[in-house]
C-alpha positions as CSV (number, residue, x, y, z in Angstrom):
1,X,-0.1,-0.1,0.1
2,X,1.7,3.4,-1.1
3,X,-0.3,6.4,0.6
4,X,1.6,10.0,1.9
5,X,0.9,11.7,5.0
6,X,0.8,15.5,5.1
7,X,0.9,17.8,8.4
8,X,-1.6,21.1,7.9
9,X,-2.1,22.7,10.7
10,X,-3.8,20.1,13.0
11,X,-4.7,18.2,9.9
12,X,-3.7,15.4,8.9
13,X,-3.7,14.5,5.1
14,X,-3.9,11.2,3.8
15,X,-3.1,10.6,0.3
16,X,-3.8,7.3,-0.7
17,X,-1.6,6.4,-4.0
18,X,-3.3,3.1,-5.4
19,X,-5.7,2.9,-8.2
20,X,-7.7,0.5,-5.7
21,X,-8.3,0.4,-2.4
22,X,-9.5,-3.3,-1.9
23,X,-7.8,-6.3,-0.3
24,X,-5.1,-6.8,0.0
25,X,-4.3,-3.3,0.8
26,X,-7.4,-2.4,2.6
27,X,-6.0,-3.8,5.8
28,X,-2.9,-2.0,5.4
29,X,-4.5,1.3,4.8
30,X,-6.5,1.1,8.1
31,X,-3.7,0.1,10.1
32,X,-1.8,3.4,8.7
33,X,-4.9,5.5,9.5
34,X,-5.5,3.8,12.7
35,X,-1.7,4.3,13.4
36,X,-2.4,8.1,12.7
37,X,-5.4,8.4,15.0
38,X,-3.5,6.2,17.8
39,X,-0.9,9.1,17.8
40,X,-3.2,11.9,18.2
41,X,-4.6,12.7,14.9
42,X,-7.9,14.0,15.6
43,X,-8.8,15.5,11.8
44,X,-8.1,13.8,8.9
45,X,-8.5,14.3,5.4
46,X,-8.5,11.4,3.1
47,X,-7.6,12.1,-0.6
48,X,-8.5,9.3,-2.7
49,X,-8.1,11.0,-6.0
50,X,-6.0,8.5,-7.6
51,X,-8.6,5.6,-6.6
52,X,-10.9,4.5,-9.2
53,X,-12.2,1.4,-7.3
54,X,-13.7,0.7,-3.9
55,X,-15.8,-2.1,-3.0
56,X,-18.2,-2.5,0.2
57,X,-15.4,-3.7,2.6
58,X,-13.7,-0.2,1.5
59,X,-16.7,1.6,2.9
60,X,-17.0,-0.6,6.0
61,X,-13.3,0.6,6.2
62,X,-13.8,4.3,6.1
63,X,-17.1,3.9,8.2
64,X,-15.0,2.2,11.2
65,X,-12.4,5.4,10.3
66,X,-15.3,7.8,11.1
67,X,-16.5,5.6,14.1
68,X,-12.9,5.7,15.4
69,X,-12.3,9.6,15.1
70,X,-16.1,10.5,16.4
71,X,-15.3,8.4,19.2
72,X,-12.6,10.9,20.1
73,X,-14.2,13.9,19.3
74,X,-12.2,14.2,15.8
75,X,-13.6,14.3,12.1
76,X,-12.8,12.8,8.6
77,X,-13.5,14.2,5.6
78,X,-13.0,12.6,2.0
79,X,-11.7,14.2,-1.0
80,X,-10.7,13.9,-5.2
81,X,-13.1,11.2,-5.7
82,X,-13.1,10.0,-9.0
83,X,-17.0,9.1,-10.5
84,X,-17.0,5.7,-9.9
85,X,-15.9,6.1,-6.1
86,X,-18.5,8.8,-5.5
87,X,-21.4,6.7,-6.9
88,X,-20.4,3.6,-4.7
89,X,-20.3,5.7,-1.8
90,X,-23.8,8.0,-2.6
91,X,-25.3,4.4,-3.2
92,X,-24.3,3.5,0.0
93,X,-25.4,6.6,1.9
94,X,-21.9,7.5,3.0
95,X,-22.5,11.1,1.8
96,X,-24.5,11.9,4.6
97,X,-22.2,10.5,6.8
98,X,-18.9,12.1,5.9
99,X,-18.1,15.3,4.2
100,X,-16.9,14.9,0.5
101,X,-15.2,17.8,-0.9
102,X,-13.8,18.0,-4.4
103,X,-10.3,18.5,-3.4
104,X,-8.1,18.0,-0.4
105,X,-8.1,22.0,0.1
106,X,-11.5,22.3,0.1
107,X,-12.1,19.6,2.7
108,X,-9.0,21.3,4.4
109,X,-11.5,25.1,4.2
110,X,-14.4,23.0,5.6
111,X,-12.3,21.9,8.6
112,X,-11.3,25.4,9.1
113,X,-7.9,25.1,7.8
114,X,-6.9,28.3,6.0
115,X,-5.5,28.1,2.5
116,X,-2.1,29.9,3.7
117,X,-1.5,27.6,6.2
118,X,2.4,26.8,6.2
119,X,2.8,23.1,4.8
120,X,4.4,20.4,6.6
121,X,6.6,18.5,4.2
122,X,5.3,15.4,3.2
123,X,6.0,11.8,4.5
124,X,5.4,8.7,1.6
125,X,4.9,5.6,3.5
126,X,4.7,2.3,2.2
127,X,2.7,-0.5,3.8
């Protein structure tokens, strides 16, 4: 699983760098996000721009991330959805639970990070 993490203010942006977010990379993705949450991250933006395909376990994983953060008074937003991924999330009704924005910067604005916020260098992670 390839993903990168960028800190922008108090928000972690997790950029998925895979075309499919399905088994077998799904458990690695969840583990990486879980480690961020366990380390104290409370505001996440998950940028799915390169992801062209997800399945029902992926949707369950995104809901698990939402629940983990909700239990810790945090939030998660999704960004950069390809049409097929967006359709899957809308069919499942997930758009009512998670904020979905066209781009990561839009999601940051919704969370309250000003556009001029200094960027922290991105860290690439392979899980």
